[in-house]
C-alpha positions as CSV (number, residue, x, y, z in Angstrom):
1,I,-51.2,-11.4,53.1
2,A,-50.6,-9.0,50.3
3,L,-51.1,-11.7,47.7
4,Q,-54.5,-12.5,49.3
5,K,-55.5,-8.9,49.2
6,V,-54.9,-8.4,45.5
7,P,-58.2,-9.8,44.3
8,Q,-60.0,-8.0,47.1
9,V,-58.7,-4.5,46.4
10,S,-57.8,-4.8,42.7
11,P,-54.8,-2.4,42.8
12,D,-53.7,-0.4,39.9
13,V,-50.0,-0.8,40.8
14,I,-48.0,-2.6,43.5
15,I,-44.9,-1.2,45.1
16,L,-42.8,-4.2,46.3
17,D,-39.9,-4.0,48.7
18,V,-37.0,-6.2,47.8
19,E,-36.1,-7.1,51.4
20,M,-39.1,-8.6,53.2
21,P,-39.5,-11.4,55.8
22,V,-41.2,-14.8,55.0
23,M,-41.4,-14.1,51.2
24,D,-38.8,-11.7,49.8
25,G,-39.5,-9.4,46.9
26,L,-38.5,-11.8,44.1
27,E,-40.6,-14.7,45.5
28,T,-43.6,-12.4,45.7
29,L,-43.0,-11.0,42.2
30,K,-42.9,-14.5,40.8
31,A,-46.2,-15.3,42.5
32,L,-47.8,-12.1,41.2
33,G,-46.5,-12.8,37.7
34,K,-48.3,-16.2,37.6
35,E,-51.7,-14.8,38.8
36,Y,-51.6,-11.2,37.6
37,P,-49.1,-10.9,34.7
38,D,-50.5,-7.5,33.6
39,L,-50.3,-5.8,37.0
40,P,-47.6,-3.2,37.1
41,V,-45.0,-3.7,39.9
42,I,-42.5,-1.1,41.0
43,M,-39.6,-2.5,43.0
44,F,-38.2,-0.6,46.0
45,S,-34.5,-1.4,46.5
46,T,-31.4,-0.3,48.2
47,L,-28.7,1.6,46.2
48,T,-26.1,-1.2,46.8
49,E,-24.5,-3.8,44.6
50,R,-26.7,-6.5,46.2
51,G,-29.8,-4.2,45.7
52,A,-28.8,-3.6,42.1
53,E,-28.4,-7.3,41.3
54,V,-31.8,-8.2,42.9
55,T,-33.5,-5.3,41.1
56,L,-32.2,-6.4,37.7
57,D,-33.4,-9.9,38.5
58,A,-36.8,-8.4,39.4
59,L,-36.9,-6.5,36.1
60,S,-36.1,-9.7,34.2
61,L,-38.9,-11.4,36.0
62,G,-41.4,-8.8,34.9
63,A,-41.3,-5.9,37.3
64,S,-42.2,-2.7,35.4
65,D,-39.8,-0.3,37.1
66,Y,-37.9,0.4,40.3
67,V,-37.0,3.1,42.7
68,T,-34.0,3.1,45.0
69,K,-34.2,4.0,48.6
70,P,-32.7,7.4,49.5
71,S,-29.3,7.3,51.1
72,N,-27.2,10.1,52.7
73,V,-29.9,12.7,52.3
74,G,-29.5,14.1,55.8
75,S,-33.1,13.9,57.2
76,V,-36.3,12.0,57.2
77,V,-38.1,14.9,55.6
78,L,-35.6,15.0,52.6
79,A,-35.8,11.2,52.3
80,R,-39.6,11.3,52.1
81,Q,-39.4,14.1,49.5
82,R,-37.0,12.1,47.4
83,I,-39.3,9.1,47.5
84,R,-42.3,11.2,46.4
85,E,-40.2,12.7,43.5
86,E,-39.2,9.2,42.4
87,L,-42.3,7.1,43.0
88,I,-45.3,9.3,42.1
89,P,-44.3,10.0,38.5
90,R,-43.8,6.3,37.9
91,I,-47.2,5.5,39.4
92,Y,-48.9,8.0,37.1
93,A,-46.9,6.7,34.1
94,L,-47.7,3.0,34.7
95,T,-51.4,3.7,35.4
96,G,-51.9,6.0,32.4
97,Q,-52.8,8.9,34.7
98,V,-51.6,12.5,34.6
99,G,-50.2,14.0,37.7
100,T,-47.7,16.1,39.5
101,T,-45.1,15.4,42.2
102,A,-46.0,18.6,44.1
103,Q,-49.4,17.9,45.6
104,P,-50.5,14.3,44.9
105,S,-54.2,13.8,45.1
106,P,-55.6,10.9,47.3
107,P,-57.0,7.9,45.5
108,K,-60.7,7.9,44.6
109,R,-62.6,4.6,44.9
110,V,-65.1,3.8,42.3
111,E,-65.4,0.2,41.1
112,R,-61.6,-0.1,41.7
113,P,-59.2,2.3,43.3
114,V,-57.7,4.9,40.9
115,I,-55.3,7.7,41.3
116,A,-57.1,11.0,40.7
117,P,-55.5,13.2,38.1
118,A,-54.0,16.3,39.6
119,T,-54.4,18.1,36.3
120,P,-57.0,17.8,33.6
121,S,-56.7,14.9,31.2
122,P,-54.6,15.7,28.1
123,R,-56.1,16.1,24.7
124,P,-55.9,13.0,22.5
125,R,-52.4,12.3,21.4
126,P,-51.8,13.2,17.7
127,I,-51.4,10.4,15.2
128,P,-47.6,10.1,14.5
129,T,-46.4,10.9,11.0
130,I,-43.4,9.0,9.5
131,R,-40.5,10.9,8.1
132,P,-39.2,9.7,4.7
133,H,-36.1,7.5,4.7
134,L,-32.8,9.2,4.1
135,P,-30.0,7.7,2.0
136,A,-27.1,8.6,4.3
137,R,-24.9,5.7,5.4
138,V,-25.1,4.9,9.1
139,T,-21.8,5.4,10.9
140,V,-23.0,5.4,14.6
141,V,-26.0,4.1,16.5
142,V,-27.1,5.9,19.6
143,I,-29.9,4.5,21.8
144,G,-31.9,6.1,24.6
145,V,-34.2,4.2,26.9
146,S,-35.7,4.4,30.4
147,T,-38.6,2.6,32.0
148,G,-38.6,-1.0,30.8
149,G,-35.2,-0.4,29.3
150,P,-33.2,-3.4,30.7
151,N,-35.6,-5.9,29.2
152,A,-35.8,-3.9,25.9
153,L,-32.0,-3.8,25.7
154,A,-31.8,-7.5,26.5
155,E,-33.9,-8.2,23.4
156,V,-32.1,-5.7,21.0
157,I,-28.4,-5.8,21.9
158,P,-27.8,-9.6,21.9
159,A,-29.5,-9.8,18.5
160,L,-26.7,-7.6,17.0
161,P,-23.6,-9.5,15.8
162,R,-20.2,-9.2,17.5
163,D,-18.9,-7.8,14.2
164,F,-21.5,-5.1,14.0
165,P,-19.7,-2.6,11.8
166,V,-20.5,0.7,13.6
167,P,-20.2,1.8,17.2
168,V,-23.3,1.7,19.5
169,L,-23.7,4.0,22.4
170,I,-26.5,3.7,25.0
171,V,-28.1,5.9,27.6
172,Q,-30.3,4.0,30.1
173,H,-31.7,6.0,33.0
174,M,-30.1,4.2,35.9
175,P,-28.1,5.1,39.0
176,P,-24.4,4.1,39.6
177,L,-23.7,0.4,40.2
178,F,-26.8,-0.5,38.1
179,T,-25.3,0.5,34.8
180,R,-22.1,-1.6,35.3
181,L,-24.1,-4.7,36.2
182,L,-26.5,-4.1,33.3
183,A,-23.5,-3.9,30.9
184,D,-22.2,-7.2,32.3
185,R,-25.5,-8.9,31.9
186,L,-26.0,-7.7,28.3
187,T,-22.5,-9.0,27.4
188,S,-23.1,-12.4,29.0
189,A,-26.3,-12.7,26.9
190,G,-24.1,-13.0,23.8
191,G,-24.0,-10.9,20.6
192,L,-22.6,-7.4,20.7
193,P,-20.4,-6.9,23.8
194,V,-21.3,-4.0,26.1
195,E,-19.0,-2.0,28.4
196,E,-19.7,0.8,30.9
197,A,-18.0,3.8,29.4
198,T,-15.2,5.7,30.9
199,S,-13.9,9.1,29.8
200,G,-11.5,8.8,27.0
201,T,-12.9,5.4,25.9
202,R,-12.3,5.0,22.1
203,I,-15.5,4.6,20.0
204,V,-15.0,1.6,17.8
205,P,-17.2,-0.8,15.8
206,G,-18.2,-4.1,17.4
207,R,-18.7,-2.7,20.9
208,A,-21.5,-1.0,22.7
209,L,-20.8,1.6,25.4
210,L,-23.3,2.3,28.2
211,A,-23.3,5.6,30.0
212,P,-22.5,5.2,33.7
213,G,-25.1,6.2,36.2
214,D,-24.9,9.9,37.2
215,W,-22.7,10.9,34.3
216,H,-23.6,12.5,31.0
217,M,-22.0,10.9,27.9
218,E,-20.8,12.9,25.0
219,L,-18.8,12.1,21.9
220,E,-15.8,14.1,20.7
221,V,-13.0,14.0,18.1
222,R,-9.4,14.3,19.5
223,D,-6.3,13.9,17.4
224,G,-8.3,12.1,14.8
225,A,-9.8,9.6,17.2
226,H,-13.5,9.4,18.3
227,L,-13.7,9.3,22.0
228,V,-16.3,9.3,24.9
229,R,-16.3,12.3,27.2
230,L,-18.1,11.9,30.6
231,H,-19.1,14.8,32.8
232,Q,-21.5,15.7,35.6
233,G,-23.0,18.8,34.1
234,P,-26.5,19.9,35.1
235,Q,-29.3,17.4,34.7
236,E,-31.4,17.6,31.5
237,N,-35.0,16.5,31.7
238,S,-34.3,15.7,35.4
239,C,-31.8,13.0,34.2
240,R,-28.1,12.3,34.3
241,P,-27.2,10.6,32.1
242,A,-29.6,12.2,29.6
243,V,-30.4,10.9,26.2
244,D,-30.5,14.5,24.7
245,V,-26.9,15.0,25.7
246,L,-25.7,11.9,23.8
247,F,-28.0,12.5,20.8
248,R,-26.9,16.1,20.5
249,S,-23.2,15.3,20.5
250,A,-23.7,12.4,18.1
251,A,-25.4,14.7,15.6
252,R,-22.6,17.2,16.0
253,V,-19.8,14.6,15.5
254,F,-21.3,12.1,13.1
255,G,-23.9,14.3,11.2
256,P,-26.1,12.5,8.7
257,G,-24.4,9.2,9.6
258,T,-26.2,9.2,13.0
259,L,-29.0,6.7,13.7
260,G,-30.9,7.5,16.9
261,V,-33.1,4.8,18.6
262,V,-35.6,5.8,21.3
263,L,-37.0,2.9,23.2
264,T,-39.6,2.6,26.0
265,G,-39.4,5.2,28.7
266,M,-41.1,7.8,30.8
267,G,-40.9,11.5,30.0
268,K,-39.5,13.5,27.1
269,D,-35.8,12.8,27.2
270,G,-34.6,12.2,23.7
271,L,-37.1,14.6,22.0
272,R,-34.6,17.5,21.6
273,G,-31.8,15.1,20.7
274,A,-34.0,13.6,18.0
275,E,-34.6,17.1,16.6
276,D,-30.8,17.5,16.5
277,I,-30.3,14.2,14.7
278,C,-32.9,15.0,12.1
279,G,-31.6,18.5,11.7
280,A,-28.1,17.0,10.9
281,G,-29.6,14.8,8.3
282,G,-29.6,11.6,10.4
283,R,-32.5,9.3,11.0
284,V,-34.5,8.2,14.1
285,V,-36.3,4.9,14.9
286,V,-38.7,4.6,17.8
287,Q,-40.4,1.7,19.6
288,D,-44.1,1.4,19.1
289,Q,-46.7,1.9,21.8
290,A,-48.0,-1.6,21.9
291,T,-44.6,-3.1,23.0
292,S,-43.5,-0.2,25.2
293,V,-43.8,-0.4,29.0
294,V,-44.4,3.4,28.9
295,W,-44.8,5.2,25.6
296,G,-43.4,8.5,26.8
297,M,-40.0,9.0,25.3
298,P,-40.7,7.2,22.0
299,G,-44.2,8.6,21.9
300,Y,-43.2,12.2,22.1
301,V,-40.6,11.7,19.3
302,A,-43.2,10.0,17.1
303,E,-45.8,12.6,17.7
304,A,-43.4,15.4,16.8
305,G,-43.0,13.8,13.4
306,L,-39.3,13.0,14.0
307,A,-39.4,9.2,13.5
308,H,-38.5,7.5,10.3
309,R,-39.7,4.2,11.6
310,I,-42.0,3.2,14.4
311,L,-41.4,-0.5,15.2
312,P,-42.4,-3.2,17.7
313,L,-39.5,-4.1,19.9
314,D,-38.8,-7.5,18.2
315,R,-38.1,-5.7,14.9
316,V,-35.7,-3.0,16.2
317,A,-32.5,-5.2,16.0
318,G,-33.4,-6.2,12.4
319,E,-33.9,-2.6,11.5
320,L,-30.4,-1.7,12.8
321,R,-28.8,-4.6,10.9
322,N,-30.6,-3.5,7.7
323,A,-29.6,0.1,8.3
324,V,-25.9,-0.6,8.2
325,G,-26.5,-2.7,5.1
326,G,-23.4,-4.1,3.4
327,G,-21.4,-2.8,6.3
328,L,-21.7,-6.2,7.9
329,R,-19.0,-7.2,5.4
330,S,-17.1,-3.9,5.1
331,N,-16.6,-1.4,7.8
332,P,-17.4,2.2,6.7
333,F,-16.6,3.7,10.0
334,T,-13.2,5.0,9.3
335,T,-14.0,6.5,5.9
336,T,-17.4,8.1,6.1
337,V,-17.5,9.8,9.5
338,A,-18.6,13.4,9.5
339,T,-16.6,15.4,12.1
340,G,-18.2,18.8,11.7
């Protein structure tokens, strides 16, 4: 019935439950992808291992984003509030609207239904300026990503060789369970292996570490070793894990050897961290608008003049390989790390 209504109502976005009778969420998503490949779809799934698996399948099939159903919130009122807080910003982001989670406006119908902006439209976004390249040798790569991230990472990480000569650390905005399954999927795709990080994990070349859901990931030096430290400090940018937390600590530990990468995502997480990386003498690469599901996180960094390169997604892995240069044959990690 829903598929039949799509050409009648011309929706801006579809919210699709994973568990449905007759046709489940994945079957419906496949049908939508064939007929309406550019129609944004948000999956609505349970916060369980099965729900996480199906959601990652849905993202690989073209879903734009997902929201998990509230659990253990105590009341229907709190559950509804949680859904509003999670769903409404994603609807605005995927439809290019400006809005607020406080008092969502009802849709207006003109030629097709649109979500009425709850605040005035923003001024035109400034044209990004490109920072000059820096000569410092890269000794660590830190990646921040959100909406559209699993597919973006699935293109970038497998394209890095298993002997990639510097450590790679990733923050993807995701809840628990999802991050472990995402790490397993990225590893199974070949290329650079990915693990969900644990506190005390050693940071070494040839391995990517993914921050676990609901835990901030920082880097530290202890007894001469470079380690991960996880904690559940306050959310930053309404996120835990937060990109800013990782970027800030990488700039502190690795200084000018830090290469930050900001991929597709909603919001501003990563902007402050990119400032820290540039302030420490490192460099920042961001994904371009044309290939981003949402040009929020990379867009804010680019518009702040903090990006040294703005690249389509299919060129990001090549940029990372080039950035480490001759390091593919000689590992600089143990000799050029800044630990200030």
